[in-house]
C-alpha positions as CSV (number, residue, x, y, z in Angstrom):
1,M,69.9,-8.3,-181.1
2,N,72.4,-7.1,-183.7
3,V,75.4,-4.8,-184.1
4,V,76.1,-3.4,-187.5
5,L,79.4,-1.7,-188.4
6,F,79.4,0.5,-191.5
7,E,82.7,0.3,-193.3
8,P,84.9,-0.2,-190.1
9,E,88.5,0.8,-190.7
10,I,90.5,-0.3,-187.6
11,P,90.9,-4.1,-187.0
12,A,91.5,-3.8,-183.3
13,N,88.2,-2.0,-182.8
14,T,86.3,-4.6,-184.8
15,G,88.0,-7.4,-182.8
16,N,87.0,-5.7,-179.5
17,I,83.5,-5.3,-180.8
18,G,83.4,-9.0,-181.9
19,R,84.4,-10.1,-178.4
20,T,81.7,-7.8,-176.9
21,C,79.1,-9.4,-179.3
22,V,80.1,-12.9,-178.2
23,A,79.8,-11.9,-174.5
24,A,76.4,-10.4,-175.2
25,N,75.2,-13.2,-177.6
26,V,74.4,-10.8,-180.4
27,R,75.2,-11.0,-184.1
28,L,77.8,-8.8,-185.8
29,H,77.1,-7.4,-189.3
30,L,80.0,-5.9,-191.3
31,I,79.2,-3.6,-194.2
32,K,82.1,-3.4,-196.8
33,P,84.4,-2.0,-197.7
34,L,86.4,-3.0,-194.6
35,G,89.7,-1.3,-193.8
36,F,91.3,-4.7,-193.1
37,R,91.1,-8.4,-193.9
38,L,89.0,-10.7,-191.7
39,D,92.0,-12.9,-191.2
40,E,94.3,-10.2,-189.8
41,K,96.2,-11.0,-186.7
42,S,95.3,-7.7,-185.0
43,L,91.6,-8.5,-185.5
44,K,91.9,-11.9,-184.0
45,R,94.2,-10.7,-181.2
46,A,91.7,-8.0,-180.1
47,G,88.8,-10.6,-180.3
48,M,91.0,-13.1,-178.4
49,D,90.0,-16.7,-178.7
50,Y,86.3,-15.6,-179.0
51,W,86.4,-14.7,-182.7
52,N,85.6,-18.3,-183.7
53,E,82.4,-18.2,-181.6
54,L,81.2,-14.9,-183.3
55,D,78.1,-14.9,-185.4
56,V,79.3,-12.5,-188.2
57,T,77.9,-11.7,-191.6
58,T,79.5,-9.4,-194.2
59,Y,77.7,-7.3,-196.9
60,L,78.9,-5.7,-200.1
61,N,77.4,-2.3,-199.2
62,F,74.5,-0.7,-197.3
63,E,72.0,-1.6,-200.0
64,D,73.0,-5.3,-199.8
65,F,72.5,-5.1,-196.0
66,M,69.1,-3.6,-196.3
67,Q,68.0,-6.2,-199.0
68,K,69.2,-9.1,-196.8
69,N,67.5,-7.7,-193.7
70,P,64.1,-6.4,-194.8
71,G,62.2,-4.7,-192.1
72,A,65.2,-4.4,-189.8
73,K,64.6,-2.0,-186.9
74,L,67.7,0.1,-187.2
75,Y,69.1,2.5,-184.6
76,M,72.0,4.6,-186.0
77,A,74.6,6.0,-183.6
78,S,75.9,9.4,-184.7
79,T,77.3,12.5,-183.1
80,K,74.9,14.4,-185.4
81,A,71.7,12.7,-183.9
82,E,69.1,14.6,-181.9
83,N,67.9,11.6,-179.7
84,I,70.0,10.5,-176.7
85,Y,70.6,6.7,-176.7
86,T,68.9,6.2,-173.3
87,E,65.7,7.8,-174.5
88,V,64.9,5.1,-177.1
89,C,63.1,1.8,-176.4
90,Y,65.1,-1.0,-178.1
91,E,63.4,-4.1,-179.4
92,P,65.1,-7.5,-178.7
93,D,65.7,-8.0,-182.4
94,C,66.8,-4.5,-183.3
95,Y,70.0,-3.5,-185.2
96,L,72.4,-1.0,-183.6
97,M,74.4,0.6,-186.4
98,F,77.7,2.4,-186.0
99,G,79.8,4.2,-188.7
100,K,83.4,4.0,-189.7
101,E,85.9,5.6,-187.3
102,S,87.0,8.4,-189.6
103,A,83.6,9.7,-190.7
104,G,80.7,7.9,-189.1
105,I,77.5,7.0,-191.0
106,P,77.1,9.0,-194.2
107,E,74.5,11.8,-193.8
108,E,72.8,10.5,-196.9
109,I,71.8,7.4,-194.8
110,L,71.1,9.3,-191.6
111,V,68.6,11.7,-193.2
112,E,66.5,8.7,-194.2
113,H,66.3,7.5,-190.6
114,R,66.1,10.7,-188.5
115,Q,63.8,9.3,-185.8
116,N,66.1,6.3,-185.3
117,C,69.3,8.2,-185.0
118,I,70.8,8.2,-181.5
119,R,73.8,9.9,-179.8
120,I,75.9,9.5,-176.8
121,P,76.2,12.8,-174.9
122,M,79.8,14.1,-174.5
123,E,81.7,17.3,-174.1
124,E,81.5,19.7,-177.1
125,K,85.3,19.7,-177.6
126,I,85.3,16.0,-178.1
127,R,84.7,14.9,-181.7
128,S,83.7,11.3,-180.9
129,L,84.3,8.3,-178.6
130,N,86.2,5.2,-179.6
131,L,84.1,3.0,-181.8
132,S,84.3,-0.1,-179.6
133,N,83.4,2.0,-176.5
134,S,80.4,3.4,-178.3
135,V,79.2,0.0,-179.3
136,A,79.5,-1.3,-175.7
137,I,77.7,1.7,-174.2
138,V,74.7,1.6,-176.6
139,L,74.5,-2.3,-176.7
140,Y,74.5,-2.7,-173.0
141,E,71.7,-0.1,-172.6
142,A,69.7,-2.0,-175.2
143,L,70.4,-5.3,-173.3
144,R,69.5,-3.7,-170.0
145,Q,66.2,-2.5,-171.4
146,N,65.5,-6.1,-172.4
147,G,66.3,-7.5,-169.0
148,F,69.7,-9.0,-170.1
149,A,67.7,-11.9,-171.6
150,G,69.7,-15.1,-171.5
151,M,72.7,-13.6,-169.9
152,Q,74.4,-14.4,-166.6
153,T,73.6,-11.6,-164.3
154,A,75.2,-12.9,-161.0
155,G,78.9,-13.5,-160.5
156,Q,80.7,-16.1,-158.4
157,L,84.0,-16.0,-156.7
158,H,86.6,-18.6,-157.9
159,R,88.2,-19.6,-154.6
160,L,86.1,-18.0,-151.8
161,H,82.5,-17.5,-151.1
162,W,80.6,-14.2,-150.5
163,K,80.1,-13.3,-146.9
164,E,76.6,-13.2,-145.7
């Protein structure tokens, strides 16, 4: 599974998303221009010590991304979408794309992918959710639909044992 960020602007969001990607064992794709450098402290701080374990690829622009990922099954998160994110069946190798914090995914891209645009329901008066929260919500629904393949699904206590 893959997470794609279109022109992300805030390093802390991308750092948080990177950490989520490591936890979920998914790839992160970053489409330039980025609003920060990949060596910024705030990016690494938000990603904690997991950033080195992240499978991340950068692209010059959306066209470069599409050329390097031919046939990618894209789902594009947008507040403008008609489909709710839980009403989609996500493939294990799909790409979940999210737009930049200030403007989302450009409508010129969205109109070419109408059936694969998804939204997270929210109150009308709210413009959007935080980018890293949106990624986590949609990604974990996609992982749930795929049975959390390869992920640890049971927890253990550190000092004690669960009571029978």
